[in-house]
N, C-alpha and C positions, 0 to 999 in steps of 0.2 A: 504494500500500500504506500503510495506517495505521501510524504509527510513534510513537504517543503513549503516555503512561503507562497510559491506559485499555486500549489494545490489549495492552500487556504484561501487565497484570493479567488480562485475558481469557485470554491464552495460559497463564499460570501456573495459573489456576483450572481451565480446561477440559482442559488437556493435561499438567499437571505440568511445564511447560516449564522453569521455573527449576531444578527438581530434576534434570532430565535434563542441562541445561547444566552444572550443578554437578558431576555425575559425569564429564562429558567434561573439565571444567576440572581434575579430579584427575589427568589424564594430562599436564598441562602441567609444564614444568620450573621455571617461576618465576612470580611474581605478575603480571607484565605480561601474559603470554599468557593466564593463568587469568582475569584480569579481562576481557580482550577476548572470551573465549569466553562468559563469563557475561553479557556485555552484548549478544551477537549477537541480531539480529532478522531475520525474513524481509524481503527487499527485492525491488524490481522491476528492479533494475539487472542485466540479463542478463550483461553482460561481467564484472562483479564476481563474481557467483555462479559463472559458468563458471570463472573463474580460481581461485576458492576450491576448487572441486571438483577441478580439475586438480592443484592443489597437494596436496590431500588424497590423491589417487590416487598421486602420486609418493611422498608420505610413507608411505603404506601399503606400497608396494613396497620402499622404503628399509628400513623396519622389518622387513618379511617376509624380506628378504635378510640379516638379521642385523646390519645396520649401525646405528650410533648416532652422534649428534652431542652432544658433552658440553657441557651448559649448567648443570652442577651448581654450586650456590653463588652464582649470579648473582641480583641483586635489581633492583628498579625504581629506577634511578639518576636519574630525571628531577628529583626534588626536590633532589638533590645538585648537579646541573648548574645549577639555578636559583640555589641558594645561592652556588655558585662565581662565577656571572655577577654577582651582587650584591656580591661581595667578602667574603662571610662565609667565614672560614677553616675548611676541613674538618678534622675530627679524623682521627687515623690509622686508626680503624676505618672511617670513611667513605671515606677514600682507598683502603683495602683493597677496599671494594665496587666502586669504580671500576676498580681493577686486575683484579679477578676478571671484571668485564664485558669489559674490554679483552682479557683472555686468551681468554674465550669467543668473542669476535668473531674473533680471530686463528685459532682452531681451526675455527670455523664457516665461515670464508671458504675453507677448503680441504677441506670435508667431503663435497662432492657431485661425483660424476662427471657432467660436462656431457652425455655421451652417453646416460647412463641416466636422469638426473634434470634435464632441461633447465631447467625452471621454478624448481626449488629452487636449481640452480646459478646461474641468472641473478640471483636474489635475493642469494645469497651473494657473487657477484662485485661487487655494489654496496656491500658492506661496506668501510669504510675502516679498516683495521687501523693504529692509531697505535703502532707498535713503540717509538718513542722515549719517549712518555709512559708506556707500559706498563713499559719498562725502568727509567725514572726512579722510578716508584712502587715497583717491585720492589726496587730497590737501597736504598730508604729504609725501607720498611715490611715487617715480618715477617708471616708467615701467621697469627700470633697477634694481629695488629692493633696491635702496638706498634712504635715507631720503633726501627730497628736502631741499635746503639751506634756503628757505623761509617757512619752515614747521610751524614756530611760530614767532611772533614778537620778542621774546627774542632771538631766534636763528638768526634772521636777524641782530639784534643789535650786538650779540656776533661775528658773522662772519665778520661783518664790522670792529669791533674793532680789530679782529685778523688780518685781511688784513692790516689795518693801522699799527699795531704794528710790523708785519713782514716787512713791507716796511721800517719803521723807523729803525729797527734793521739791515736790509740789507744795508741801507745807512751808518749806523754807521760802519758796517763791512768794506765797501769799503773805507771809510775814514781812518780807522785804518790801513788797508793794505797799502794804499798809503803812510801814514806817517811813518810806521815802516818796510818798505820792506827790509832794510838791515839785520834785525834780523830774517826774515822769510825764510823758505825753499821754500814756494810756495806763489805766489802773488795772493792768493784767499782764501776765507773762505770755511769752510767745516762744516758739521753737525755731531756731536757725541751725540747719545742718545737724539736727538731732540734739542740740544743746539748748538748755533753758536760758532765755534772755529776757531783757526788759527794754522798752523803747524810752530812751532818755533824751531830755531836751539838749540841744546842741551845746549850750554853755556848761552843762554838767556832765559831759561825756567822759571826762577823766576822773570824776569825783569818786567813783566806786571801785576803781582799779579794774583788774580783770582784762578782758579782751573785747575789742570792738569788731563786730561782724558785718557792719554795713550801715548805710544811712537810708532815710526815707527819700521819696522822690523829690520832695521840696527842699531837702537838705536841712530842715529845721530840727530833725531828731536823728538819733543814732541807736542802732541795735547793740546793746552792751550786755556782755556776760560778766556780771559783777564777780569780783574775787571770791565772794562768799559762795558762789555757785560752782566754781571751777572744779574743785575736788569731787563734789557730788556728781556733776555732769560727767566727768571722766570715769567715775566708778560705774555709772549707768551704761556708758558706752563700752566699757570693758566687759561688763556682764553680757551685753548684747553680742559682742564679738565671741565670747565664750559659748553663748547659746548657738550661734551660727556654726561655730566649730563643732559643737556636739551634734547638731543636726547633720552636718556633713559626715561626721564619723558614723552616725547611725545609717545614713544612706550608703556610705562606703561599705560598711559591714554587710548590709542587706544585699548590696550589689555583688559582693564577693560570694555570698551564698547562692545568688542567682546564677553567677558564672560557673560555680561548682556543679550546679544542677542543670546546666545548659544542654548537655547531651540528652538527658532524660526528657527535658522540656521540649526539645526539638522533635524527639520521637513522639511525644504526646501531641504536639502541634500537627504532625502528619496524620495521626490517628483521628484527632478531632476534625480535621479538614475532610478526611475520608467519610466520617460519620455524617457531618453536616452536608456534604455533597449529596449523599444518599437521601438524607431527609429532604433536601431541596427538591430532588427529583420526585420523591414521593408526594410532596405537596403540590408540585406542578402537575403531575399526571392526574391527580384527583381534580384539580381545577379545570383541566382541559378534557376531562372525561376520557382519558386515554387508557393505554394498556401496556404491560410489559411484553415486548415482542418475543416470539419464539424464533430461533435461528436454526435452520436445517442445512445439511450438506448432501442430502440424497440426490437432489436434482435442482432444476431451476424454477420449480413451481413457487408461486408468490400469491399471497392472499392478504388483502386489507379490507376490513369490514368497517363501514361507517367512518371513513377517514376524512379529516378536515385539515386544511393547512393551518398550522398553529398561529399564524399572524392574522387570520381572518376572525371576524366577530362570530363567536360560536352560536350566538342567538339568531344570526341571520344567514350564515354560510350554509351551503348545501353540502351535506355529507354524502359520500359515494362509496361503492364497493368496487375494488379492483382485483383482478386475479390473472395469473398466467398458469396454465396447466404444465405438467412436466415436460411435454415435448414442444412447448411454445417458447420461442426465444425472443420474439419481437412483439411489443405492444405498440401498435400504430394508432394514433388518435387523429381524427379528421373533424372538420366542422368549420363554421364561419369564424372570422376574426372576432375577438372579444367574447367568444363563446365559452371560454374557460379551458382551452387546450393547454396553455402554458401553466396555468395554476394547477391543473391535473398532473402534469409532468413534475412540477415542483412538489406537489403533495406526496406523490409516490417516492420521489427522489429524497426528500427530507426524511421520510420514514426510514428508508434504507440507510441513510447516513447516520441518523440519530441512533438507530438500533446497533450499528456496528461501532459507535462511539460509547456504547454502554448506557444509553438513555431510553426511557419509555418513548412511545410514539403516540401521536394524536389519533387513535382509532379505537374501535371496540374490540377488534381482533386483529392480530398481525402475525402472519407466518412468512418469514423472509429467508431467502437463500443466503449462504455465507459467500461473500465476495472477497477476492484477493486484490482487486484493483477497481477503481472507480474513475469515470471520466464524465465531464459535464460540459455541454456546449449550448448555452442559452444566452440570448442577448447579443448585442452588437459590441464587439471588441475592436472596433476600427482604431487604428493607431496612426496619428499624423506623424509622430516622431520617427516611426519605423516604416512609414510609407506603406502601410497595410490597409487595403480596402476591407469592407465588411466581409466580402466573399473570401478574400485571401486569409483574413484572420480565422474564419471558420475552418477553412481547408487546412491551415497550419495545425490547428488542434486535432482535426480529424485524421490527418496523416500520422500524427503521433499515436493516436488511438489505434488506428488500423495496424500500425507496425508492431505495437506491443500487446495487442489484445490476445486473449486466450480464454480457456475455460475458467470461470471465476471472475470474468470481467463484467462490470456493470457500466453501461453507457447510457447517458440521457442526452438526446440530440433533438433540438428544437428546429424544425424546418430544414432538414438536410438538403443541401443543393440550392438553398435560397440565395438570392442576390446576383444571379447571372441569367443567361438565356434559359427560359422555362424548360425547353426540350432537353437541353444539355444538363440543366440542373436536376431534372427528374431522372434522367439516365444515370447521372452521377450518384444520386441518392440511392437508387436501386443497387448500383454496383457496390457502394459502401456498405449497405445493409447486408447484401449477399456475402461480402468479404467477412464481415463481423460474425455472421451466422456460421460461416465455414470454420471460423476459429473458436466457435462455441460460446461467444459472448451473449449476454442478455442485454437487449436494447429497448429503451422506451423512446419513442419518437413521435413527432407530429408532422403533418403534411397537408398541403392544399392541392398537390399535383394529382390529377386524375390518373396519370400513368403509374405513379407510385402506389396509389390505392388499388388500381387494377392488378398490379403485380402482387401486392399484399393479399388480395382476395384469393389469388390463385396459388400462392406459395405455401408450402407446408411449414409450420412453425411460426407463422405470422398471424396475430390476432388483430384484425382491423376493427376499431371501435370509433365512437364519435361522441361529441358533446351535443346534447339535444338543443334544437332551435325551433321555436314556435313560428311556423311559417305564416300563421294568421296575424300574429301581433308583431312579427319580425323582432322578437326579443329572445335572448338566450335564457334557458332555464337552469343552466349550469349542472344539469343531470348527466351523468356518464351513462352511455348506452353501449353495452357490450355486444360485439359481433355485428354491429350495424355501422356501415360507413356513412359519413355525413357530407351533405352538400355544402358548398361554401356560401351560397346565397348572396354572391357578390352583387348581382344586378338588383336584387330586392333591397339590399342594404344601401347601395348607391342611390336608389330612388328615394329611400327614406331620408337620406342625407341631403336631398335637394337637387340631385343631378336631373336635368331635363329628360322627359320621357322620350324625346326624339333621339337623344344620345343613347339611352338605354335600349331602345328598339334597334338602333343601328348595331349596337354591340351584340345583341342577341342574334341578328342576322349573320354577322361575321362569325360568331361562334358556331352557328349551324353549318356554315360553309366550310369552316376549317376543322371542326371536330372530327375525330376519327370514329370509325364504327365502334371500336372498343370503348371510347369515352361515352358515346351515346348509350351503349348498353349498360355501362356502369351507372350513368345518371338514371336510367330507367329502373335499374335494380335498387338504387338508393330510394327513389320515390316509392317503389313497391314495398321495400322493407319498412319504410316509415308508415305507410298505410296499414300494413299488416300489424305492426307494433301497436299503433293506436287502436286497432280493432281488438287486439288481445287485451290491452289495458281496459277498454270499455267492457269487454266480456268479463274480465276479472272483477271489475267494479259491480257489474250486475249480480255476479255470484255472491260477492260480499254483502250486497244489499239484501239479497234473498236469505243469506245466512243470519243476518241481523234480525230479520223479521221472524225467522223460524225459531229463534230462542236466544236468551240473553247470553252474553259472554262469548258468542261465536263469530262476531263480526270483526272486520278489520278496522283498525283505528283510522279515522278520517284523514283525508289528505290535508297537508298544511296549506298555508296561504300561497297564492300564486307568486311567481317570481316578480320582483319589483321591476317595473319597466324602466330601467336605467337608460341613459342616452347611448344608443348604439354607436353614435359618432363621437363619443367622448374619448378621453385618453385611455389607452390600454394599460394594463399592468395588473398587479395583484389585487387591486380593488375590484377588478372585474368579477371576482367571485363573491363579492359581498352582496348577495341577494337573498331574498327569502325563498323558501321552498323546502321540499323534503327529498331525500334520496329514494331510490326505487325500493329499498328495503330498510325499514326502520328497526333499530335494535335497541332494547332497553339498556341503560347504563348499569354499571355494577352496583349491587346492593340496592336496586330499585331507583338509582339515579338516572332517569331518562335524559337523553340528549335531545334538545330542540334543534332541529336542523333548519 
């Protein structure tokens, strides 16, 4: 499996992979696990992926049972551990971060029932709770991140002496002001540089000895520390220095203990990150009504039930079922522009990638093959700096795919052969798909080309399907229709977008003149398939109605609201799938949590 920066960029561009991981990371409790989620990539290590999926399954059950593991307030302490090992003294705020982590470790070590959550419990059992260090920091540092006044006996003594000395100095100051008020500008003391002073009239500034610390703005008065205050002020400042030195000593001693425990704490950090990553996956899969996927190595068969792209609004998006049988290598999707073809490719593609990165998938059921390599070609990678056109960019990636493909290769190709002469592009698309099939690869692709659809209909191992389009309203329904090729409805959509009827009529004439017999037969077949499918749906509806009338509890749940008639001429993209409607088959969510599609 490729694991370089180029592959990561390919995933982000083709499948919005970074955006999806960012959403999952939002369920993490602290930055360490959030970063691990955002950095995740699909891998070929079967043991690792299986362990990740098993942990996610236990985490889902743990969350579903109403249980939680408190990790609130913890942070990534690895940089603090490195500082402590180097002898850099940690501040009280940094020591508090270490304490909160230790407290979370202590709670997490007892959070999981070994009988119900064996893998999470096994991880938690490996945590080394350092209760002595935890207590030592707790005794010294308050939850506000400051050192407690009673952090040590010496600090208690020094604080008491400081309080007494300040009280004595304040009393002396009040007595001085009362006795010498005629010479003072203010009948109160003030503090300059931490030393008690009085504001004396200019002519009396040398009267009381001591030190002058400055003058007023007018120059009519001076801040004087009388000789009677000097010794007491110096004693107060000496006590303050001793207190700061004692605080530093306490932090230094605690830092040394943190540094001595750094190896154990780093190990605990990795374990806590692993557990919180699993819990984040468990919370996310419940929120998206998803499932832990099953990965198989027998053949290339694939099944996704009630799958929805995770970036779409679950309350509005249309859920669909997708499958490939053991002998089917290519899933080809046709249909009009903005009908949901690209979203369908992305939905299946992201399920494949998430599963092999050890994540749940947004579907009710998921059985996916194990892949050794993955390739994605969606969107326009035109490069001005490298003088690559859209077509050249696509062909560069596809040439790399064809050269390296084999059994265990998964390829997602949007509109193969697009961007050049239609006849040559269609011929090239068929040749590329044949080459990939010969090498044993599994391919998901979309096409508008009649030649490609005709080849797919006739080729063994190719499943030609489509995205449903309502010919009466000229609106997509975003429902996936298996084994039925879809027309492009280009003329109807162009008319809906305002193109004059004379132009449309002329286009139809030219198409009739230039279309081959095979193309005409394919279009007739598409129309016939659509008619038959509508009749079948109507027939099933009548049967369901009859069943409802014959007895309670035997009817089919009613169809959801019709697709929202969004602007067919609007901007294409992922939002094209954000329409109301229901999939062909509705499946209840786990534990009675139904999914509204």
